[in-house]
N, C-alpha and C positions, 0 to 999 in steps of 0.2 A: 769193837762192837758201839754202834755210836751212843754218847751218853741219852740219861734221861732226860727232859727238860720238865719242872712242874711251872705251870703258869697260876698265881696268884691274882686273882681280878681276871678273872677268865671272859667272863661275861660283860665285860665291858667294851669302848671302840679297839682302844689298841690289843686288850687281847684277844678282840676276834681276832683280828689280821695276824696276830702271832700265831694264833691256832691255825688257823687256816693253813700261813706259808710252814707249819712243821707237821703237816698231814704229811703221812707215810715215815712220820719218824716217828721214836721215843718219844710220847708228849704224855704229860696229865694236865688237861684243863680244869683250872676249879675255879667256881665263881664266888660271889659271896656269898653264896648259898649254901656252898660246898665246903669254903673254909672263910670263918670270919677272923680275920688277921689281927682283931682288937681282945679275941679268947687263946689265950698264952698256950694251955694244954691242947684247944684243938690243932693249934699250930703245929707243935709239937707232934702231937700224934701224925696229922699228915706227914710231915718230913722224916719219921721217922718208919711210919710206915711203906710209902712211896719210894725213899731211899733217892730221890733224886740227886744229880752230878749239878744241874743248873737250876737256881730257882729266878724265875721274874716276877718282880712284886711291880704289877702293872694295876694293884688295886690303890686309890686315893680318895680321898673329899677334895674335890679339884672347883668347888662353887667358891668363889673368894669372898661374894659379897655373904654368900649367906656363913661364910667361917665369921665373919667378924661377930653375928646375933650367936653363934653356938662354937666361940672356942674351944670348949672343953673338949667337942665331939670332933671337932677338925684336927684336934691335938692326940686324943686315944686314937683315929684313925691312919694320921701320917705319919706320928710321931711312936706310938707307945706301938703300932704294927709294925710296923718296921723293926723297933726295936724287937721282938717277938720270932721276926721272919730270922733277923741277924743272929741273933742266939740261936736258935734252931737248928742253924747253918752252919753256925759255927760244932754244936753239938756232932753235928750229922757229915763234916768238912764236905759241904756241898758249897761252889761257887752264889754268890747272889748278885742278882742285876737289877738295879733299883731304879727307876725311872721319876726325874726329880725334874724341878720348874727352872724357867730363867728368872721367875718372879725372887728367887732367892736373893738377885741384886737390888743396888738401891733405883736402878734406872736413869741417874745420872750420868754415865757415860758420853760419848760423844762417836768413840768406835766399837766394834764388836768385841764384848768383853772375853777373854783366853781362860782357860781353865782352870786355872790357879789366881783368879783374883781373887781379891776380899768380898766377899758377901754382907750385903747390909739392908734385908728386906723391908720394904716399905707398908707391907699388911700382915694378916694375924697369916692366913696362907703361905704366903712366902717362908715366915719364920719357922713354921710346920716343917716346910721342905726342907728347908736350912738345918734346922733341927734333927729331921732326918738323916742327912746326908751324915753328919758327923757320929749316928749312929754307926751307921755303915763302915764307915773306915774309920772307927775306934774301935769296935769290936769285932773288923774283919781286916785288917790291915796287909793280909796279903792273898784273900778271897772275896774281897766288895769292889761292887763297879759301880757308880754312880755315874746315870746318862742320864742330863738337865737336855730339855724337849721344852718346846712352844709353840701354841698357836695351833695345837692339835687337830685334823678335821679327816674323817675317816667316812664309810658307809653304814655305819653301825652307828645309834647312837645319838644325841643333840648335840650339834656344834656350828661353831658360826655362819662354815659355809653353805651347809643346809640350810639355817635360817635366812638368808639370804635369799638363795635359790628362790623358801618360800613366800620370802616377801616382795621378789621383783612381779611375782605371779598376782600379787595383793597388792599393793599400795604403788600408788603413782610416785612417791619421792620416797626416800627413806635418807635418815640423817644417820651417820658415824660417823666413830673418833677419828678425827685427823692430827692428833699429838701424839701417838702411842705408836710406836716404832718396833718390828721386831720383823718375826722370820716364822711366818705359817709351813706346815708340816703335815706331809701326808702321811698318815697312819702307816701303809701300807711302805715309805720308805721307811719311815723308824722302824718299825719291825724287822724289817730285812736286816737293818745294820746293830740291830741289838742281836739278832740268830749269828750274824758273824762276828759277832764280838764275842758271844757265848762259847763259840766256835774255837776262836783265837784265845780264849782265857782256859778253854778245855787241854786244848793243846801245848799250852805255855807261851805261844806266841804273844800275846795281848796282857800288856802290865798291869795290875789292881787300880785303881782312884778313879777320875775322873774323866767323863768326856762328852761331848755336847752334841747331841743328836736331834740337829735341826734342817731344815730345808736350806742351803746355800742364799744370800741376796736378804735384802730387809723391804721392809714398804712399810704403811700405818695399815690401819682396820679399813681407812678410806679408800686405801690405794689395794686393797682385798677386793674391798668389797666391788671398785669400778670394774676390775678385772671376771669377777664372776657374772655380772651384769653384762662384760661383754661377750663372755664364754657364751651367754644364753639369747644375745645376740639382740639384747635389749639397749637401748641409749646409756653410758656409764655415768651422764651427765643427772641422771636421775638420782643417783647416790649424792646426797648433799654432805657437805662437811661440818662438824659441829668440835666443840672444846670439852676434854673430859668434865672441866668444871660446867659447862650446862646439863648435864649429865646427871653431877651430883649424887653417884655410885658409893655404897654403903662402904666399900676398901679402894685404899689410894692405886692406881696403877704404877706401874715404870714406866718413863718416860721412853725410854731407850733401853733394849733389852736383845739387842740383837748378841747373839754370841759366834766366838770363834772355835775353828774346827781344826787345830795346830796337831792336838794330842793324836790323831787316828791315827800319825806318820809310824806312832812308837810301835803302833798294834799293827803295820803293814793292810790297814784297810781306808778305802778311799772313803772323803768324806762325801755327806747328800749334794743330789746335785741341787740346780739353783729352783726356787720356788716356783718361780711362774712355769719350769718345765714341768714339774711333780703338778699343778695342777693341773695343767692341759692333760696328760696323763691320766688325773683321776676320776675327771668331769663325766665322763661318761658314765663311771658307775657311780657314782653322785648322783647323777639324773635318774640312772636307775633303780638306786637305791631311795630316791627321794618320791618317784612315782609308786613304789611297791608301797611307800607310808597313806600316801594319801589313798589309795585303792583301800588298804585294811581301813584309815579313817571312815573311810565311804561305806563300809560293807559293815563296821559297828555303828552305825547310825539308826 
């Protein structure tokens, strides 16, 4: 019998992609209204009732700037919530796949961070994600999996690529930072590798610990924006480079946060493809979702 999956945060961008790819399998998708991970009793009840074999935590506070103003709430969701899930999984004997972030690193490297590189977050959001990783690895040393990802975009929810598609239609030029380097990651690809990892964990072929789930290659936000404009048939020179200092955002961002992917070999899983290939594949679906969003907005006016 195939394992039963439980997805926490199923209403979010990654959660929707996971739910879609698991269609036809045994899966319990729970959005934040069905399961508030900050409520220990609710988490215990859900895990005990459904008795999943694999739990994926796709629930998180991801707004880095807002985390600086609401540190307690960000900590409650990203750390306490993960602790609740890990404890419940330990009692049930379930595997936990927890989605983490490139922001656990300081951003001072010049080559991709390996999975075992020391962490050193430069903002509140990153500190919550690093603390959550420790909760998973300490509470579930044999059944806990941490998958770091970065710059995720998808067909559901707000994300950078969708924002750029909208701005191309409404603004002559767009200012985008050119001094932060990372890896744009298609949520559909990330969902797929999480499922392969879960299957490997269930069969015993994927050792527990840390993995990096990002599309390969690297670029800046400016470079990503130019590629979006090019795919739209627009002039990429309309995207103007600016520095992070010029934007003066509340949360400091890591200047370089590309991730290495060596550990997938231990699980017998091929790392994700190059970010540009993924973006090209994703683009028709992204445009369709964006058009539907505009139609809904027009209908609501």
